[in-house]
N, C-alpha and C positions, 0 to 999 in steps of 0.2 A: 505495501500500500504504499505509505510513506518511504521516501528513499534518500541518502544525504546527496547523492548527484544522480545515477544512473540505477536503472534494475537490477544489474545484478549484484553488484554493490553493496546494494542493502540487505541484498541476500549475504553475500561475505562476510559484511560488519556483524549480522545475528548470527552466521557460523561460529565467528572466530569468538565471541561473546557466550556460545552455550560450550565451546573446547574451553574457554576459562573458568566455567563457574560448574560443570554439571560433577555430579559425582555417580559413580558406576549404582546402577540399579535403579537409578532416581529416571523418573518421564524424560527429563531431557539430557540424560547420557546418550551419547552417538552409538549407532549400531557399527557392527563392524563394515570398513570401506568397503570390502569384498561383496558386498552380499548385495550391493546394489549392481555387479555385473554379472551377475548369474540368468542365464535364461530362462525367461516363464512366457507360457501359452496364455492365453486369454480366448475364452468363449464367451460372447454377448450374450445376454438372459432377455434385457430387457432396454434398449437403445431408445429415448424421446429425439422428436426433431430440433434440430438446431441449424440457426444460419454457420456461412462459411465462418473458419479458423480467420481472427484478425489479430494484428501486431500491434500492441500498445506499444511497441521496442524503446526508448529512452526516456518514459516518462514512468510514474509515479500511479498511474489511471486504471490499475486493473478494477480497481471497484467498481468504475465505472463502465470498462470492457463487458465485465462478467456480469452486471446487471440488467445492460443495456443486449446483453446475449440472451438474459433469459426473458425477457421481455418481447424480444423478437421471437423465442419460442413460444411463448402464451399466446402473442398474435399468430401463430402456425394452428397450436392448441384450438386455438378460438376459430379459425376457416378463414382467419382474415388476409392469408395470405404470406408471403416474405415481404419484409422492409429490411432497410440497412438503415439504420436510426444510426443519428449521429453523438457519437462518444462527446465529441469537443464541444459541441450545445452544451451541453452539462457540466463538462469541465469548465470553460470558459465563465457559466455561471456560478459556479460553486466557488470557483476562484473571486468574485466580485463580493460574495456573501462570508469566503473568510478573511477579504481584505478588511471590511467593515466591522469583526467580531476581534481581529486585530488589532484594530483603530480602538474597539469599547473597550476594552482592558488593555489598553497601554502596550502594548506588545507582548502581554501576558498568556497569549491566545498560541497555538498551532495555525503557522502558517507553510504551507508546502502542499507538495499537489496531490497527498494520499488522502482518504476518503473512505467513509463506508457505504454499504449499500442504501441505505436510507437516504444518502444525501442526493441520490439518482432520482428516488421519489417525492421525495419535497421541492427538487427543481424542476421537476416535469409538471406537480400540482399548481408550482408558482408560474412557470413559463413555459410551460409545455414543451413539444418538442418538434424538430425537424428531421429528416432524413438527411442520410450522407453527401449527398449533392448536393442539399442545399446550405450546408454549411460544414464545409470539411476541419476548420481548423488550420491547416496550413495553405499556405505560397504554392504556386502554382508548378514552380520549379523546386519543390519539395516533395520527397517520395517515402518518408519515412517521419514518424512522431519525433522529436527531441526539444522537450521542455526545458532542460539544464539552464541555457544562459535566460530566456523568457524570466523563470523562477528567480533567479541571481539580482536581475534589475528589477524586478518586481516588491523584490521584499528589502534590496536597497533605497527602493524610492519609498517603500513604507516607514522604514525604521530612518529614512532622511525627514519624513514629515513629523514622526514622531519627538523627535530630537528638537523642532522648532519651539521656542517659547514668545507667547507662554503659552503657544498648544500650536497645534495643526490649523493652518488656517481652512477655510468651505473648499479653498481649490485642490485639494488632496485628491479628492475622489473623481475630478476631470480628470486629472492628471495620470492617476493608477488607470482606469477605462482608456484612455490614449492609449498607453504603453501597453495593454492589454488587446485593444483591436489593432496596433502595430502589428503586432506578434502575430493574432491569430485571425485576423478579418473582422470586420465589422460582423454582427449579427442581423440575420433580416429582419421585418418587423412582420412582412406576411411571406406565403411561400404558393407557387402554383399547382395544384392539386388537380389534374384532369380538365387543366383549360381553366378552373377560377382560382381566384385569391383565396387564401384561408390564413388564420393567425396560426403560429405554432399552437396555443391551448387548444383551438377547432378543432387542426388535426389530430391532437392528443386525441381529447374524446372521440373524433369520428371515427376512428380506426382500433377504438376501445381500451386504450389505456385508462386502469383505474387507483392513482396511487393508495388508497384506501383498503385496495383489494388484501394486500400482502401483512406479515406481519417480520417481525425478526426474533431470534429464540439464539441464546445461547445459554452456558450450562457450567456454574460456578459456585463453589460452596460458601464464597463470602457474602454472598448475597441469597437472602431469605428464597427455597422452592417456592415456583408457582408467583410470583411476583416478579412485578417490572423496577428495571433499574437499567444503568448506565453500564455500556463495555468499556472498561475503563484500559484507555489505549487515547496516547493522543490524538490515533487518528480521528476519534471522535470528538474534533472540532468544536461541533455543534453541541455539544452537552446534552445528545440526545436520553434522553431516559427512560424510553420506551422500550426499551428490550426483554420479553420474556425470559425469565431462568427458568431451565426446565432440569430434572435430574437426566442426568449424562444416557437410562437408558430408555427415557422418553422421548429426549433430544434423536436418539437415534431411529427409535420406532417413525419416527416425524419422515425422518430421512427417507427409508424406505417405503413407508407407507407412501408418503407422495410420488416419487416414481413408480411404482404400481400403479396408481391412480392416473397416471400419465402427466405429474406436473414436473417440470424441472425447478432447481435449485441454486442459487448463487450464495456461495459459503466462502467464505473468511479463513485462513490455514497458516499454521507457521511451515514455511518450504525450506527453511534455511537447512536441516538436516540433509546429513549425507544420504541416505537412504531415499530421498528423496530425489527422484531422476529421469527430468523430461527426457534426457536423448534416450533411456535406455526405456524409457515408456512406463514406468510405473512406481511408486512409492510403498516402502512395508517401513512395519513400524514393530520391535518385539513380540512376533506372531507367537503364538502359543501361550502369553502371558495377558493377563485381565488388566484392563486398564481402569483403574480405581476413580471416582471422583477426586479422590485428595490427593490420587500422582497428578491428574490433568491440574488443580488448583498448584500443587506446588513448581509444576514446570510453568505454567504464567505468574505465580508470586515470584518466582527467583528468575524470569526472564528467559531459559531456556525453551521456554513455549512463547514464539514472540506473533506479533499482528502482523504477516507479512503479505500475506497473497490471498486475493477472491477470485474466484476462478467457479468456472457454469456446472453443474452437477448435472449429467443428462442419462445416466442408464446404471445397470449395475452388471455384474460379469462374473464368472467362475473361474480362477485358475486353475493347471493341469490337476490340484489335488483334490478341488471342489472348492476352494474357500474362495470369499465373497469377497468383491473387489468393485469400487464404482468408478464408471467411468466418465470422464472429467473433461471438459473443454478447457484448454487453456488459452491465453492472450499472448502468447510468445511468437506467434508465425509458424511457420510450416517447421514444425520440432520434432524430430526422435520417429519410430517407427511406425506410430498411429498417426502421425501428421499433424503434431497441433495438441493431439489429445494423449491421455497417458490414463492408466488403471490406477487407483491406492486402496490399499488395503484396508478394511473395515477396523481394523487396528490403527492403522495410521491416521484414518479419518477420525475417529473415536478419541484418541489422545490430541490431535492437533487442530482440532476446528477451533473456531471463538466465536463466527457469527455465524448464524442461518437464514436468509432468506427467502419466503415460500409463500406461496399464496394460501389463505386461510382456508378456502375449500379443500388444499390438497391436507391438511391436518387428520389426523384419525379424531372421529367423530366424539371418544370422551375425553381428549384432550381439546378442541375448541369449545367442549359445553365447560370443560372446567376455567379457560381463558375466558370464556362468554364476548367470544371476535365474532 
Protein backbone atom coordinates (compact mmCIF):
# COMPACT_ATOMS: atom_id res chain seq x y z
CA UNK A 1 0.00 0.00 0.00
CA UNK A 2 2.18 2.84 1.22
CA UNK A 3 5.74 2.77 -0.07
CA UNK A 4 8.87 4.87 0.63
CA UNK A 5 9.91 5.04 -3.02
CA UNK A 6 9.00 2.16 -5.33
CA UNK A 7 6.64 -0.76 -4.79
CA UNK A 8 9.35 -3.36 -4.42
CA UNK A 9 11.40 -1.23 -2.07
CA UNK A 10 8.37 -1.19 0.25
CA UNK A 11 8.32 -4.96 0.28
CA UNK A 12 12.08 -5.13 0.83
CA UNK A 13 11.99 -2.77 3.79
CA UNK A 14 9.24 -4.81 5.42
CA UNK A 15 11.25 -7.98 4.84
CA UNK A 16 14.33 -6.48 6.49
CA UNK A 17 12.24 -5.44 9.48
CA UNK A 18 10.83 -8.95 9.79
CA UNK A 19 14.30 -10.49 9.63
CA UNK A 20 15.46 -8.14 12.37
CA UNK A 21 12.78 -8.77 14.96
CA UNK A 22 11.22 -12.17 14.23
CA UNK A 23 11.74 -15.04 16.67
CA UNK A 24 11.65 -18.75 15.73
CA UNK A 25 8.16 -20.16 15.89
CA UNK A 26 6.41 -16.79 15.98
CA UNK A 27 3.92 -15.84 13.32
CA UNK A 28 6.42 -13.42 11.83
CA UNK A 29 9.23 -15.99 11.56
CA UNK A 30 10.56 -16.55 8.06
CA UNK A 31 9.87 -19.81 6.32
CA UNK A 32 12.80 -21.67 4.77
CA UNK A 33 13.88 -19.80 1.68
CA UNK A 34 13.90 -22.94 -0.45
CA UNK A 35 10.17 -23.55 0.11
CA UNK A 36 9.22 -20.98 -2.49
CA UNK A 37 11.24 -22.79 -5.15
CA UNK A 38 9.51 -26.17 -4.90
CA UNK A 39 7.40 -26.88 -8.01
CA UNK A 40 3.68 -27.10 -7.41
CA UNK A 41 0.60 -27.92 -9.48
CA UNK A 42 -2.77 -26.24 -9.00
CA UNK A 43 -6.26 -27.21 -10.11
CA UNK A 44 -8.89 -24.48 -10.17
CA UNK A 45 -12.14 -25.37 -8.41
CA UNK A 46 -13.98 -22.04 -8.70
CA UNK A 47 -12.74 -19.05 -10.68
CA UNK A 48 -14.93 -15.98 -11.03
CA UNK A 49 -14.90 -13.49 -13.90
CA UNK A 50 -12.33 -10.71 -13.61
CA UNK A 51 -10.98 -8.01 -15.93
CA UNK A 52 -7.51 -8.14 -17.45
CA UNK A 53 -4.40 -7.89 -15.27
CA UNK A 54 -3.11 -4.33 -14.84
CA UNK A 55 0.21 -2.95 -13.64
CA UNK A 56 0.35 -0.33 -10.91
CA UNK A 57 4.06 -0.07 -11.79
CA UNK A 58 6.05 2.37 -9.62
CA UNK A 59 3.19 3.55 -7.44
CA UNK A 60 1.71 2.58 -4.08
CA UNK A 61 -1.83 2.35 -5.43
CA UNK A 62 -2.48 -1.39 -4.97
CA UNK A 63 -5.51 -0.55 -2.80
CA UNK A 64 -6.95 1.34 -5.76
CA UNK A 65 -6.17 -1.24 -8.45
CA UNK A 66 -7.46 -4.17 -6.40
CA UNK A 67 -10.70 -2.49 -5.37
CA UNK A 68 -11.42 -1.19 -8.87
CA UNK A 69 -10.77 -4.71 -10.17
CA UNK A 70 -13.27 -6.08 -7.65
CA UNK A 71 -15.85 -3.51 -8.74
CA UNK A 72 -15.28 -4.42 -12.39
CA UNK A 73 -15.90 -8.07 -11.45
CA UNK A 74 -19.06 -6.97 -9.67
CA UNK A 75 -20.26 -5.35 -12.89
CA UNK A 76 -19.54 -8.58 -14.78
CA UNK A 77 -21.43 -10.55 -12.12
CA UNK A 78 -24.43 -8.24 -12.46
CA UNK A 79 -24.44 -8.62 -16.25
CA UNK A 80 -23.44 -5.01 -16.87
CA UNK A 81 -20.60 -5.92 -19.21
CA UNK A 82 -16.86 -5.33 -19.09
CA UNK A 83 -15.56 -1.93 -18.01
CA UNK A 84 -12.09 -0.48 -17.69
CA UNK A 85 -12.56 2.00 -14.85
CA UNK A 86 -10.00 4.66 -14.02
CA UNK A 87 -7.82 3.91 -11.00
CA UNK A 88 -6.16 7.31 -11.39
CA UNK A 89 -9.49 9.13 -11.13
CA UNK A 90 -9.70 7.68 -7.62
CA UNK A 91 -6.03 8.31 -6.80
CA UNK A 92 -6.29 11.96 -7.88
CA UNK A 93 -9.35 12.68 -5.75
CA UNK A 94 -7.96 10.81 -2.75
CA UNK A 95 -4.66 12.71 -2.93
CA UNK A 96 -6.58 15.99 -2.72
CA UNK A 97 -8.45 14.72 0.35
CA UNK A 98 -5.18 13.51 1.90
CA UNK A 99 -3.68 16.95 1.38
CA UNK A 100 -6.64 18.55 3.15
CA UNK A 101 -6.28 16.14 6.08
CA UNK A 102 -2.52 16.71 6.22
CA UNK A 103 -3.17 20.44 6.38
CA UNK A 104 -5.91 20.12 9.01
CA UNK A 105 -3.67 17.99 11.25
CA UNK A 106 -0.74 20.41 10.83
CA UNK A 107 1.34 17.78 9.05
CA UNK A 108 0.63 15.08 11.63
CA UNK A 109 -1.29 12.78 9.30
CA UNK A 110 -0.24 10.38 6.58
CA UNK A 111 0.41 11.90 3.18
CA UNK A 112 1.52 9.14 0.82
CA UNK A 113 0.16 7.20 -2.12
CA UNK A 114 -1.01 4.25 -0.03
CA UNK A 115 -4.57 3.74 1.10
CA UNK A 116 -7.31 1.22 1.83
CA UNK A 117 -10.26 -0.18 -0.09
CA UNK A 118 -12.80 2.09 1.60
CA UNK A 119 -10.98 5.08 0.09
CA UNK A 120 -12.15 3.92 -3.35
CA UNK A 121 -15.79 3.62 -2.35
CA UNK A 122 -15.72 6.92 -0.44
CA UNK A 123 -14.34 8.66 -3.53
CA UNK A 124 -16.96 7.11 -5.80
CA UNK A 125 -19.71 8.16 -3.40
CA UNK A 126 -18.48 11.77 -3.53
CA UNK A 127 -17.14 12.13 -7.06
CA UNK A 128 -18.45 9.23 -9.15
CA UNK A 129 -16.22 7.26 -11.50
CA UNK A 130 -15.01 7.45 -15.11
CA UNK A 131 -13.35 5.06 -17.53
CA UNK A 132 -9.64 4.80 -18.16
CA UNK A 133 -10.26 6.30 -21.60
CA UNK A 134 -11.79 9.35 -19.94
CA UNK A 135 -8.95 9.91 -17.49
CA UNK A 136 -5.70 7.93 -17.56
CA UNK A 137 -3.65 10.04 -15.15
CA UNK A 138 -0.72 9.86 -17.59
CA UNK A 139 0.73 12.07 -20.27
CA UNK A 140 0.51 10.72 -23.85
CA UNK A 141 4.24 9.92 -23.94
CA UNK A 142 4.11 7.87 -20.74
CA UNK A 143 3.65 4.10 -20.90
CA UNK A 144 3.77 3.14 -17.20
CA UNK A 145 2.74 4.72 -13.93
CA UNK A 146 5.45 6.30 -11.77
CA UNK A 147 4.42 8.73 -9.05
CA UNK A 148 7.76 9.04 -7.27
CA UNK A 149 8.65 12.54 -8.43
CA UNK A 150 5.06 13.74 -8.13
CA UNK A 151 4.74 12.58 -4.53
CA UNK A 152 8.03 14.26 -3.59
CA UNK A 153 6.92 17.53 -5.17
CA UNK A 154 3.46 17.44 -3.60
CA UNK A 155 4.83 16.67 -0.14
CA UNK A 156 7.41 19.46 -0.43
CA UNK A 157 4.68 21.90 -1.47
CA UNK A 158 2.50 20.94 1.50
CA UNK A 159 5.36 21.16 3.96
CA UNK A 160 6.37 24.57 2.63
CA UNK A 161 2.82 25.86 3.10
CA UNK A 162 2.69 24.49 6.64
CA UNK A 163 5.92 26.30 7.52
CA UNK A 164 4.38 29.65 6.58
CA UNK A 165 3.79 32.05 9.45
CA UNK A 166 1.41 32.90 10.95
CA UNK A 167 -0.07 30.03 8.92
CA UNK A 168 -0.77 28.83 5.36
CA UNK A 169 -2.47 31.32 3.08
CA UNK A 170 -5.75 30.42 1.35
CA UNK A 171 -3.73 29.95 -1.85
CA UNK A 172 -2.04 26.70 -0.76
CA UNK A 173 -4.89 24.52 -2.01
CA UNK A 174 -4.99 26.15 -5.45
CA UNK A 175 -1.25 25.66 -5.73
CA UNK A 176 -1.53 22.00 -4.75
CA UNK A 177 -4.36 21.39 -7.24
CA UNK A 178 -2.31 23.00 -10.01
CA UNK A 179 0.66 20.75 -9.28
CA UNK A 180 -1.51 17.64 -9.28
CA UNK A 181 -3.16 18.67 -12.57
CA UNK A 182 0.30 19.20 -14.06
CA UNK A 183 1.36 15.66 -13.27
CA UNK A 184 -1.90 13.77 -13.77
CA UNK A 185 -3.90 16.02 -16.07
CA UNK A 186 -7.14 17.88 -15.47
CA UNK A 187 -10.10 15.71 -14.50
CA UNK A 188 -13.22 15.97 -16.69
CA UNK A 189 -16.46 17.41 -15.36
CA UNK A 190 -18.49 15.34 -17.83
CA UNK A 191 -17.80 12.35 -20.08
CA UNK A 192 -19.39 11.17 -23.33
CA UNK A 193 -21.23 7.85 -23.08
CA UNK A 194 -23.10 6.52 -26.11
CA UNK A 195 -23.19 10.00 -27.59
CA UNK A 196 -24.56 11.78 -24.53
CA UNK A 197 -22.93 13.72 -21.73
CA UNK A 198 -22.92 12.32 -18.21
CA UNK A 199 -21.34 13.45 -14.99
CA UNK A 200 -19.07 10.92 -13.28
CA UNK A 201 -21.69 10.49 -10.55
CA UNK A 202 -24.41 9.82 -13.11
CA UNK A 203 -22.18 7.28 -14.84
CA UNK A 204 -21.41 5.44 -11.59
CA UNK A 205 -25.09 5.29 -10.69
CA UNK A 206 -26.19 4.18 -14.15
CA UNK A 207 -23.76 1.27 -14.40
CA UNK A 208 -24.81 0.08 -10.95
CA UNK A 209 -21.97 0.84 -8.53
CA UNK A 210 -23.40 1.31 -5.05
CA UNK A 211 -20.68 2.24 -2.52
CA UNK A 212 -23.03 1.44 0.37
CA UNK A 213 -23.30 -2.22 -0.70
CA UNK A 214 -19.90 -3.22 0.70
CA UNK A 215 -18.46 -4.01 4.10
CA UNK A 216 -14.92 -4.24 5.47
CA UNK A 217 -13.74 -6.98 7.82
CA UNK A 218 -10.63 -7.46 9.96
CA UNK A 219 -9.66 -10.00 12.63
CA UNK A 220 -7.61 -8.89 15.64
CA UNK A 221 -7.78 -9.59 19.36
CA UNK A 222 -7.20 -6.00 20.53
CA UNK A 223 -10.67 -5.00 19.31
CA UNK A 224 -13.80 -6.67 20.76
CA UNK A 225 -15.26 -9.24 18.36
CA UNK A 226 -18.37 -8.34 16.40
CA UNK A 227 -17.74 -4.63 16.86
CA UNK A 228 -16.53 -1.95 14.49
CA UNK A 229 -13.24 -0.15 14.79
CA UNK A 230 -10.33 1.24 12.77
CA UNK A 231 -7.67 -0.80 11.03
CA UNK A 232 -4.70 0.57 12.93
CA UNK A 233 -2.25 1.37 10.17
CA UNK A 234 -0.83 4.62 8.73
CA UNK A 235 -2.64 3.83 5.46
CA UNK A 236 -5.90 4.49 7.30
CA UNK A 237 -5.21 8.20 6.83
CA UNK A 238 -8.95 8.99 6.91
CA UNK A 239 -9.29 7.37 10.37
CA UNK A 240 -12.14 5.18 9.15
CA UNK A 241 -13.50 3.27 12.16
CA UNK A 242 -16.27 1.27 10.48
CA UNK A 243 -14.41 -2.02 9.91
CA UNK A 244 -16.07 -5.05 11.47
CA UNK A 245 -13.81 -7.16 13.68
CA UNK A 246 -14.67 -10.85 13.30
CA UNK A 247 -13.11 -13.95 14.88
CA UNK A 248 -10.62 -15.44 12.45
CA UNK A 249 -12.69 -18.56 11.70
CA UNK A 250 -15.70 -16.41 10.81
CA UNK A 251 -13.59 -14.08 8.67
CA UNK A 252 -12.26 -17.06 6.71
CA UNK A 253 -15.79 -18.40 6.39
CA UNK A 254 -16.78 -15.09 4.78
CA UNK A 255 -14.04 -15.48 2.16
CA UNK A 256 -14.97 -18.99 1.12
CA UNK A 257 -18.72 -18.35 1.23
CA UNK A 258 -18.35 -15.24 -0.93
CA UNK A 259 -16.42 -17.03 -3.66
CA UNK A 260 -18.77 -20.00 -3.65
CA UNK A 261 -21.68 -17.56 -3.93
CA UNK A 262 -20.11 -15.82 -6.94
CA UNK A 263 -18.56 -12.74 -5.29
CA UNK A 264 -14.93 -11.68 -5.45
CA UNK A 265 -13.12 -9.77 -2.69
CA UNK A 266 -10.46 -7.08 -2.30
CA UNK A 267 -8.07 -8.14 0.46
CA UNK A 268 -5.02 -6.52 2.03
CA UNK A 269 -2.04 -8.75 2.82
CA UNK A 270 1.50 -8.77 4.12
CA UNK A 271 3.56 -9.78 1.07
CA UNK A 272 6.99 -9.15 2.60
CA UNK A 273 7.59 -12.82 3.41
CA UNK A 274 10.11 -14.82 1.38
CA UNK A 275 7.45 -17.49 0.93
CA UNK A 276 5.31 -15.03 -1.04
CA UNK A 277 6.72 -15.57 -4.52
CA UNK A 278 4.90 -13.93 -7.42
CA UNK A 279 7.47 -15.25 -9.89
CA UNK A 280 6.87 -18.83 -8.74
CA UNK A 281 3.14 -18.13 -8.66
CA UNK A 282 2.26 -19.09 -5.10
CA UNK A 283 2.54 -18.25 -1.40
CA UNK A 284 2.67 -20.62 1.60
CA UNK A 285 3.02 -20.16 5.33
CA UNK A 286 3.86 -22.75 8.02
CA UNK A 287 1.81 -25.43 6.32
CA UNK A 288 0.48 -28.04 8.70
CA UNK A 289 0.45 -25.63 11.65
CA UNK A 290 -2.59 -23.88 13.11
CA UNK A 291 -2.66 -20.09 12.81
CA UNK A 292 -4.20 -18.85 16.03
CA UNK A 293 -5.76 -15.44 16.71
CA UNK A 294 -3.00 -14.80 19.24
CA UNK A 295 -0.29 -15.51 16.68
CA UNK A 296 -1.95 -13.16 14.19
CA UNK A 297 -2.11 -10.39 16.78
CA UNK A 298 1.50 -10.93 17.81
CA UNK A 299 2.65 -10.56 14.23
CA UNK A 300 0.63 -7.35 13.78
CA UNK A 301 1.79 -5.87 17.08
CA UNK A 302 5.47 -6.63 16.45
CA UNK A 303 5.30 -5.41 12.82
CA UNK A 304 6.32 -8.80 11.44
CA UNK A 305 2.93 -8.80 9.74
CA UNK A 306 2.66 -5.54 7.85
CA UNK A 307 0.09 -3.63 5.83
CA UNK A 308 1.76 -4.08 2.45
CA UNK A 309 -0.41 -4.84 -0.50
CA UNK A 310 -4.06 -5.21 -1.54
CA UNK A 311 -5.05 -7.80 -4.15
CA UNK A 312 -8.20 -9.16 -5.80
CA UNK A 313 -9.31 -12.63 -4.64
CA UNK A 314 -11.17 -14.38 -7.46
CA UNK A 315 -11.25 -18.11 -6.83
CA UNK A 316 -10.50 -21.34 -4.98
CA UNK A 317 -8.08 -24.05 -6.09
CA UNK A 318 -6.35 -27.20 -4.82
CA UNK A 319 -2.69 -28.14 -5.04
CA UNK A 320 -1.38 -31.59 -5.90
CA UNK A 321 -2.02 -32.76 -2.31
CA UNK A 322 -5.61 -31.53 -2.24
CA UNK A 323 -4.82 -28.55 0.03
CA UNK A 324 -6.95 -25.44 -0.46
CA UNK A 325 -5.48 -22.35 -2.09
CA UNK A 326 -7.07 -19.05 -3.11
CA UNK A 327 -6.59 -17.72 -6.61
CA UNK A 328 -5.55 -14.09 -6.51
CA UNK A 329 -5.20 -11.43 -9.17
CA UNK A 330 -2.26 -9.11 -8.54
CA UNK A 331 -1.54 -5.67 -10.02
CA UNK A 332 2.12 -6.13 -10.94
CA UNK A 333 1.49 -6.87 -14.60
CA UNK A 334 2.02 -10.16 -16.48
CA UNK A 335 4.41 -11.72 -13.95
CA UNK A 336 4.97 -15.38 -13.14
CA UNK A 337 3.68 -18.63 -14.61
CA UNK A 338 0.05 -17.58 -14.15
CA UNK A 339 0.39 -14.24 -15.95
CA UNK A 340 -0.23 -11.92 -13.03
CA UNK A 341 -2.21 -14.35 -10.89
CA UNK A 342 -0.93 -16.42 -7.97
CA UNK A 343 -2.17 -19.08 -5.60
CA UNK A 344 -2.17 -18.43 -1.85
CA UNK A 345 -2.43 -21.20 0.70
CA UNK A 346 -5.19 -21.05 3.28
CA UNK A 347 -2.56 -20.74 6.01
CA UNK A 348 -0.89 -17.77 4.34
CA UNK A 349 -4.25 -16.08 3.87
CA UNK A 350 -5.28 -16.79 7.43
CA UNK A 351 -2.01 -15.52 8.90
CA UNK A 352 -1.31 -12.54 6.68
CA UNK A 353 -4.51 -10.75 5.69
CA UNK A 354 -5.40 -7.49 7.40
CA UNK A 355 -8.50 -6.15 5.63
CA UNK A 356 -11.27 -7.72 3.55
CA UNK A 357 -13.79 -5.83 1.44
CA UNK A 358 -16.79 -7.72 0.09
CA UNK A 359 -20.37 -7.17 -0.95
CA UNK A 360 -22.73 -7.45 2.03
CA UNK A 361 -24.87 -9.86 0.01
CA UNK A 362 -21.92 -12.29 -0.03
CA UNK A 363 -21.86 -12.69 3.77
CA UNK A 364 -23.13 -15.93 5.31
CA UNK A 365 -26.66 -15.34 6.50
CA UNK A 366 -25.88 -15.70 10.19
CA UNK A 367 -22.96 -13.26 9.99
CA UNK A 368 -24.95 -10.71 8.05
CA UNK A 369 -27.75 -10.91 10.59
CA UNK A 370 -25.32 -10.46 13.47
CA UNK A 371 -23.74 -7.42 11.84
CA UNK A 372 -27.14 -5.96 11.02
CA UNK A 373 -26.04 -5.01 7.51
